[in-house]
Each structure stands twice: as C-alpha cells, then as structure tokens.
RODO-556615 format. One record per residue: residue in one letter; y, x, z of N, C-alpha, C in turn; residue number from 1. Coordinates in Angstrom, 2 decimals. Each point is the difference from the previous one (the first is absolute). Layout:
<nodes>
{res = A; n_Y = Y; n_X = X; n_Z = Z; ca_Y = Y; ca_X = X; ca_Z = Z; c_Y = Y; c_X = X; c_Z = Z; n = NUM} .
...
</nodes>
This chain:
<nodes>
{res = X; n_Y = 12.16; n_X = 2.34; n_Z = -6.04; ca_Y = 0.58; ca_X = -1.06; ca_Z = 0.80; c_Y = -0.72; c_X = -0.15; c_Z = 1.32; n = 1} .
{res = X; n_Y = -0.62; n_X = 1.06; n_Z = 0.45; ca_Y = -0.74; ca_X = 0.00; ca_Z = 1.25; c_Y = 0.96; c_X = 0.18; c_Z = 1.16; n = 2} .
{res = X; n_Y = 0.66; n_X = -1.07; n_Z = 0.37; ca_Y = 1.02; ca_X = 0.04; ca_Z = 1.03; c_Y = -0.47; c_X = -0.69; c_Z = 1.27; n = 3} .
{res = X; n_Y = -1.31; n_X = -0.12; n_Z = 0.16; ca_Y = -0.53; ca_X = -0.77; ca_Z = 1.13; c_Y = -0.06; c_X = 0.82; c_Z = 1.28; n = 4} .
{res = X; n_Y = -0.28; n_X = 1.30; n_Z = -0.09; ca_Y = -0.07; ca_X = 0.84; ca_Z = 1.18; c_Y = -0.97; c_X = -0.57; c_Z = 1.02; n = 5} .
{res = X; n_Y = 0.34; n_X = 0.10; n_Z = 1.27; ca_Y = -0.83; ca_X = -0.54; ca_Z = 1.07; c_Y = 0.51; c_X = -1.35; c_Z = 0.49; n = 6} .
{res = X; n_Y = 0.96; n_X = -0.57; n_Z = -0.70; ca_Y = 0.58; ca_X = -1.27; ca_Z = 0.39; c_Y = -1.05; c_X = -1.11; c_Z = -0.13; n = 7} .
{res = X; n_Y = -0.08; n_X = -0.83; n_Z = 1.01; ca_Y = -0.90; ca_X = -1.14; ca_Z = -0.04; c_Y = 0.58; c_X = -1.04; c_Z = -0.95; n = 8} .
{res = X; n_Y = -0.84; n_X = -0.49; n_Z = -0.90; ca_Y = 0.44; ca_X = -1.00; ca_Z = -0.97; c_Y = -0.85; c_X = -1.26; c_Z = 0.16; n = 9} .
{res = X; n_Y = 0.66; n_X = -1.13; n_Z = 0.14; ca_Y = -0.70; ca_X = -1.28; ca_Z = 0.07; c_Y = -0.06; c_X = -0.61; c_Z = -1.39; n = 10} .
{res = X; n_Y = -0.81; n_X = -1.02; n_Z = -0.15; ca_Y = -0.10; ca_X = -0.69; ca_Z = -1.28; c_Y = 1.34; c_X = -0.61; c_Z = -0.38; n = 11} .
{res = X; n_Y = 0.71; n_X = -0.54; n_Z = 0.98; ca_Y = 1.32; ca_X = -0.59; ca_Z = -0.24; c_Y = 0.96; c_X = 1.05; c_Z = -0.54; n = 12} .
{res = X; n_Y = 0.01; n_X = 1.18; n_Z = 0.62; ca_Y = 0.88; ca_X = 1.08; ca_Z = -0.45; c_Y = -0.35; c_X = 0.46; c_Z = -1.41; n = 13} .
{res = X; n_Y = -1.28; n_X = 0.04; n_Z = -0.31; ca_Y = -0.42; ca_X = 0.38; ca_Z = -1.35; c_Y = 0.49; c_X = -1.02; c_Z = -1.01; n = 14} .
{res = X; n_Y = -0.12; n_X = -1.28; n_Z = 0.31; ca_Y = 0.49; ca_X = -1.05; ca_Z = -0.89; c_Y = 1.49; c_X = 0.17; c_Z = -0.28; n = 15} .
{res = X; n_Y = 0.75; n_X = 0.25; n_Z = 1.06; ca_Y = 1.45; ca_X = 0.19; ca_Z = -0.15; c_Y = 0.30; c_X = 1.23; c_Z = -0.84; n = 16} .
{res = X; n_Y = -0.72; n_X = 1.07; n_Z = 0.25; ca_Y = 0.21; ca_X = 1.25; ca_Z = -0.74; c_Y = -0.30; c_X = -0.16; c_Z = -1.49; n = 17} .
{res = X; n_Y = -1.02; n_X = -0.81; n_Z = -0.32; ca_Y = -0.37; ca_X = -0.23; ca_Z = -1.39; c_Y = 0.85; c_X = -1.09; c_Z = -0.65; n = 18} .
{res = X; n_Y = 0.72; n_X = -0.76; n_Z = 0.82; ca_Y = 0.83; ca_X = -1.07; ca_Z = -0.53; c_Y = -0.80; c_X = -1.21; c_Z = -0.46; n = 19} .
{res = X; n_Y = -1.09; n_X = -0.28; n_Z = 0.70; ca_Y = -0.85; ca_X = -1.14; ca_Z = -0.34; c_Y = -0.24; c_X = -0.83; c_Z = 1.26; n = 20} .
{res = X; n_Y = -0.49; n_X = -1.21; n_Z = -0.20; ca_Y = -0.30; ca_X = -0.86; ca_Z = 1.14; c_Y = -1.31; c_X = 0.43; c_Z = 0.66; n = 21} .
{res = X; n_Y = -0.20; n_X = -0.44; n_Z = 1.23; ca_Y = -1.25; ca_X = 0.30; ca_Z = 0.69; c_Y = -1.19; c_X = -0.60; c_Z = -0.73; n = 22} .
{res = X; n_Y = 0.20; n_X = -1.16; n_Z = -0.58; ca_Y = -1.08; ca_X = -0.66; ca_Z = -0.73; c_Y = -0.42; c_X = 0.82; c_Z = -1.22; n = 23} .
{res = X; n_Y = 0.99; n_X = 0.51; n_Z = -0.73; ca_Y = -0.30; ca_X = 0.82; ca_Z = -1.18; c_Y = -0.67; c_X = 1.31; c_Z = 0.43; n = 24} .
{res = X; n_Y = 0.52; n_X = 0.61; n_Z = 1.07; ca_Y = -0.61; ca_X = 1.23; ca_Z = 0.51; c_Y = -1.44; c_X = -0.23; c_Z = 0.40; n = 25} .
{res = X; n_Y = -0.25; n_X = -1.10; n_Z = 0.66; ca_Y = -1.36; ca_X = -0.33; ca_Z = 0.43; c_Y = -0.92; c_X = -0.19; c_Z = -1.21; n = 26} .
{res = X; n_Y = 0.50; n_X = -0.64; n_Z = -1.04; ca_Y = -0.80; ca_X = -0.20; ca_Z = -1.21; c_Y = -0.40; c_X = 1.36; c_Z = -0.60; n = 27} .
{res = X; n_Y = 0.95; n_X = 0.89; n_Z = -0.09; ca_Y = -0.29; ca_X = 1.32; ca_Z = -0.54; c_Y = -0.96; c_X = 0.78; c_Z = 0.89; n = 28} .
{res = X; n_Y = 0.25; n_X = 0.01; n_Z = 1.30; ca_Y = -0.80; ca_X = 0.81; ca_Z = 0.90; c_Y = -1.38; c_X = -0.57; c_Z = 0.25; n = 29} .
{res = X; n_Y = -0.13; n_X = -1.32; n_Z = 0.09; ca_Y = -1.26; ca_X = -0.62; ca_Z = 0.39; c_Y = -0.86; c_X = -0.44; c_Z = -1.17; n = 30} .
{res = X; n_Y = 0.56; n_X = 0.05; n_Z = -1.20; ca_Y = -0.79; ca_X = -0.39; ca_Z = -1.17; c_Y = 0.01; c_X = 1.07; c_Z = -1.08; n = 31} .
{res = X; n_Y = 1.17; n_X = 0.30; n_Z = -0.55; ca_Y = 0.07; ca_X = 0.89; ca_Z = -1.15; c_Y = -0.35; c_X = 1.45; c_Z = 0.32; n = 32} .
{res = X; n_Y = 0.49; n_X = 0.53; n_Z = 1.11; ca_Y = -0.23; ca_X = 1.41; ca_Z = 0.34; c_Y = -0.94; c_X = 0.18; c_Z = 1.18; n = 33} .
{res = X; n_Y = -0.67; n_X = -1.04; n_Z = 0.44; ca_Y = -0.78; ca_X = 0.07; ca_Z = 1.24; c_Y = -1.07; c_X = 1.09; c_Z = -0.03; n = 34} .
{res = X; n_Y = -0.74; n_X = 0.13; n_Z = -1.07; ca_Y = -1.09; ca_X = 0.99; ca_Z = -0.06; c_Y = 0.55; c_X = 1.42; c_Z = 0.19; n = 35} .
{res = X; n_Y = 1.09; n_X = 0.30; n_Z = -0.67; ca_Y = 0.60; ca_X = 1.34; ca_Z = 0.11; c_Y = 0.58; c_X = 0.22; c_Z = 1.40; n = 36} .
{res = X; n_Y = 0.69; n_X = -1.02; n_Z = 0.52; ca_Y = 0.62; ca_X = 0.13; ca_Z = 1.32; c_Y = -1.03; c_X = 0.13; c_Z = 1.12; n = 37} .
{res = X; n_Y = -1.11; n_X = -0.71; n_Z = -0.13; ca_Y = -1.05; ca_X = 0.07; ca_Z = 1.02; c_Y = -0.55; c_X = 1.42; c_Z = 0.10; n = 38} .
{res = X; n_Y = -0.10; n_X = 0.69; n_Z = -1.13; ca_Y = -0.51; ca_X = 1.37; ca_Z = -0.01; c_Y = 0.92; c_X = 0.98; c_Z = 0.73; n = 39} .
{res = X; n_Y = 1.29; n_X = -0.33; n_Z = 0.08; ca_Y = 0.93; ca_X = 0.91; ca_Z = 0.68; c_Y = 0.41; c_X = -0.51; c_Z = 1.39; n = 40} .
{res = X; n_Y = -0.78; n_X = -0.97; n_Z = 0.52; ca_Y = 0.18; ca_X = -0.40; ca_Z = 1.39; c_Y = 0.72; c_X = -1.32; c_Z = 0.25; n = 41} .
{res = X; n_Y = 0.22; n_X = -0.80; n_Z = -1.05; ca_Y = 0.68; ca_X = -1.28; ca_Z = 0.19; c_Y = -0.94; c_X = -1.03; c_Z = 0.61; n = 42} .
{res = X; n_Y = 0.53; n_X = -0.78; n_Z = 0.95; ca_Y = -0.73; ca_X = -1.09; ca_Z = 0.62; c_Y = 0.87; c_X = -1.25; c_Z = -0.11; n = 43} .
{res = X; n_Y = -0.53; n_X = -1.06; n_Z = -0.57; ca_Y = 0.78; ca_X = -1.23; ca_Z = -0.20; c_Y = 0.62; c_X = -0.54; c_Z = 1.28; n = 44} .
{res = X; n_Y = -0.64; n_X = 0.20; n_Z = 1.13; ca_Y = 0.46; ca_X = -0.59; ca_Z = 1.26; c_Y = 0.98; c_X = 0.88; c_Z = 0.77; n = 45} .
{res = X; n_Y = 0.25; n_X = 1.20; n_Z = -0.49; ca_Y = 0.90; ca_X = 0.92; ca_Z = 0.69; c_Y = 1.45; c_X = -0.28; c_Z = -0.38; n = 46} .
{res = X; n_Y = 0.87; n_X = 0.03; n_Z = 0.98; ca_Y = 1.44; ca_X = -0.20; ca_Z = -0.24; c_Y = 0.67; c_X = 1.31; c_Z = -0.40; n = 47} .
{res = X; n_Y = -0.49; n_X = 1.11; n_Z = 0.59; ca_Y = 0.55; ca_X = 1.33; ca_Z = -0.25; c_Y = -0.76; c_X = 0.65; c_Z = -1.14; n = 48} .
{res = X; n_Y = 0.74; n_X = 0.59; n_Z = -0.94; ca_Y = -0.60; ca_X = 0.65; ca_Z = -1.16; c_Y = 0.06; c_X = 1.51; c_Z = 0.15; n = 49} .
{res = X; n_Y = -1.06; n_X = 0.68; n_Z = -0.43; ca_Y = 0.04; ca_X = 1.46; ca_Z = 0.06; c_Y = 0.80; c_X = 0.54; c_Z = -1.19; n = 50} .
{res = X; n_Y = 0.39; n_X = 1.25; n_Z = 0.09; ca_Y = 0.88; ca_X = 0.62; ca_Z = -1.00; c_Y = -0.63; c_X = 0.00; c_Z = -1.40; n = 51} .
{res = X; n_Y = -1.32; n_X = 0.19; n_Z = -0.08; ca_Y = -0.66; ca_X = 0.02; ca_Z = -1.31; c_Y = 0.10; c_X = -1.35; c_Z = -0.70; n = 52} .
{res = X; n_Y = -0.13; n_X = -1.07; n_Z = 0.76; ca_Y = 0.09; ca_X = -1.35; ca_Z = -0.57; c_Y = 1.43; c_X = -0.26; c_Z = -0.49; n = 53} .
{res = X; n_Y = 0.98; n_X = 0.37; n_Z = 0.81; ca_Y = 1.41; ca_X = -0.19; ca_Z = -0.38; c_Y = 0.31; c_X = 0.79; c_Z = -1.26; n = 54} .
{res = X; n_Y = -0.42; n_X = 1.25; n_Z = -0.06; ca_Y = 0.25; ca_X = 0.83; ca_Z = -1.17; c_Y = -0.67; c_X = -0.58; c_Z = -1.24; n = 55} .
{res = X; n_Y = -1.22; n_X = -0.50; n_Z = 0.14; ca_Y = -0.71; ca_X = -0.61; ca_Z = -1.12; c_Y = 0.78; c_X = -1.19; c_Z = -0.54; n = 56} .
{res = X; n_Y = 0.44; n_X = -0.88; n_Z = 0.89; ca_Y = 0.72; ca_X = -1.19; ca_Z = -0.44; c_Y = 1.33; c_X = 0.35; c_Z = -0.66; n = 57} .
{res = X; n_Y = 0.72; n_X = 0.96; n_Z = 0.56; ca_Y = 1.27; ca_X = 0.41; ca_Z = -0.60; c_Y = -0.25; c_X = 0.57; c_Z = -1.39; n = 58} .
{res = X; n_Y = -1.02; n_X = 0.82; n_Z = -0.13; ca_Y = -0.34; ca_X = 0.59; ca_Z = -1.30; c_Y = -0.35; c_X = -1.09; c_Z = -1.01; n = 59} .
{res = X; n_Y = -0.83; n_X = -0.94; n_Z = 0.40; ca_Y = -0.41; ca_X = -1.08; ca_Z = -0.91; c_Y = 1.20; c_X = -0.85; c_Z = -0.42; n = 60} .
{res = X; n_Y = 0.89; n_X = -0.30; n_Z = 0.92; ca_Y = 1.15; ca_X = -0.82; ca_Z = -0.35; c_Y = 1.00; c_X = 0.76; c_Z = -0.84; n = 61} .
{res = X; n_Y = 0.06; n_X = 1.30; n_Z = 0.14; ca_Y = 0.87; ca_X = 0.81; ca_Z = -0.87; c_Y = -0.53; c_X = -0.07; c_Z = -1.42; n = 62} .
{res = X; n_Y = -1.31; n_X = 0.06; n_Z = -0.16; ca_Y = -0.62; ca_X = -0.09; ca_Z = -1.33; c_Y = 0.22; c_X = -1.39; c_Z = -0.59; n = 63} .
{res = X; n_Y = -0.19; n_X = -1.04; n_Z = 0.80; ca_Y = 0.16; ca_X = -1.39; ca_Z = -0.48; c_Y = 1.42; c_X = -0.26; c_Z = -0.45; n = 64} .
{res = X; n_Y = 0.98; n_X = 0.50; n_Z = 0.75; ca_Y = 1.41; ca_X = -0.24; ca_Z = -0.33; c_Y = 0.41; c_X = 0.68; c_Z = -1.29; n = 65} .
{res = X; n_Y = -0.63; n_X = 1.13; n_Z = -0.33; ca_Y = 0.38; ca_X = 0.75; ca_Z = -1.20; c_Y = -0.80; c_X = -0.41; c_Z = -1.15; n = 66} .
</nodes>
C-alpha cells in the first residue's frame, strides 16, 4: 500500500486518508506511536510528513482495522 511516492502529505491529508479525525491522528502519532515515528524522522511540530511516516501510519492502521 506504498502509494505515497514523492507527493507531499500533510497531517490533515493523512487524517482524511485514514478516515479518522485530526484529534485521533494526533493521539496515535504523538502518544501511542511517537517513539517509533521519531526514529524515522517524525517531528510533532512539523505540518508536512515524510513518506516513511505516512507509510508507517498506513501500515499500522491496516493492521488495526483487520
């Protein structure tokens, strides 16, 4: 499901793609998965997400949904 390519993805776009609210996305990214995301370049204050962070979140939500 690595469909991110070089497209710039914002936190808002990621929330929409995952079908969750920004508040729920923030809870997952800033609390539950923060340690893992920080290792792959996530910064809480950044609006733009790198492809590795987007792929990680999509993978995790695919697992959670199933």
